[in-house]
C-alpha positions as CSV (number, residue, x, y, z in Angstrom):
1,M,5.6,-14.6,19.2
2,Q,5.5,-13.4,15.7
3,T,7.4,-15.4,13.1
4,L,8.8,-14.4,9.6
5,D,10.4,-16.3,7.0
6,F,13.5,-14.7,5.3
7,Q,14.6,-16.2,1.8
8,L,18.4,-15.7,1.6
9,K,19.6,-14.7,-1.9
10,G,23.2,-15.6,-1.4
11,E,25.6,-17.4,0.9
12,Y,24.6,-15.2,4.0
13,I,23.4,-11.9,5.3
14,E,24.9,-9.9,8.1
15,L,22.9,-10.0,11.2
16,C,22.3,-6.1,11.3
17,N,21.1,-6.1,7.9
18,L,18.6,-9.0,8.4
19,L,16.9,-7.2,11.1
20,K,16.5,-4.1,8.7
21,A,15.5,-6.3,5.7
22,T,12.7,-7.8,7.8
23,G,11.7,-4.6,9.4
24,V,12.5,-5.6,12.9
25,A,14.9,-2.7,12.9
26,E,14.2,0.7,11.0
27,S,17.7,0.8,9.9
28,G,21.0,-1.1,10.0
29,G,22.1,1.3,12.7
30,R,19.2,0.4,14.7
31,G,19.9,-3.3,14.2
32,K,23.5,-2.8,15.4
33,T,22.0,-1.1,18.5
34,L,19.8,-4.1,19.2
35,V,22.8,-6.4,19.0
36,A,24.7,-4.2,21.5
37,E,21.9,-4.3,23.9
38,G,21.8,-7.7,24.2
39,K,18.3,-8.1,22.4
40,V,19.1,-10.4,19.7
41,M,19.6,-14.2,19.9
42,V,20.8,-16.6,17.2
43,D,19.9,-20.3,17.2
44,G,18.9,-19.9,21.0
45,Q,22.2,-18.2,21.9
46,L,22.7,-14.5,22.8
47,E,24.5,-12.7,19.8
48,S,27.0,-9.9,20.1
49,R,28.5,-9.8,16.8
50,K,26.7,-7.0,14.9
51,T,27.7,-8.5,11.3
52,A,27.5,-12.1,12.3
53,K,27.0,-14.2,9.1
54,I,23.5,-15.5,9.1
55,R,23.1,-18.5,6.9
56,A,20.1,-20.6,5.8
57,G,18.8,-22.8,8.4
58,Q,19.5,-20.3,11.3
59,V,16.8,-18.8,13.6
60,V,17.2,-15.2,14.8
61,E,14.9,-13.9,17.8
62,C,14.8,-10.2,18.7
63,L,11.9,-8.2,20.2
64,G,9.4,-10.9,20.4
65,V,10.2,-11.7,16.5
66,Q,11.4,-15.1,15.4
67,I,13.0,-15.0,11.7
68,T,13.7,-18.4,10.0
69,V,16.3,-18.0,7.3
70,A,15.7,-20.5,4.0
71,G,18.1,-21.0,1.5
72,S,17.6,-20.2,-2.3
């Protein structure tokens, strides 16, 4: 599994935007589709909210990529 670190610039980032910002999804719309298709997990749990607020310390998994979110 590929691992990425993402540096959070604010309090949170919406899940679909995180997928886009890390290159896992080509666009925010594709990120929303991945969530809707049940291909995204947050902290080991399936996530169905496209705009879930992802905060520092959380781990997102999608399409064989693990994204660790770090605070500023």
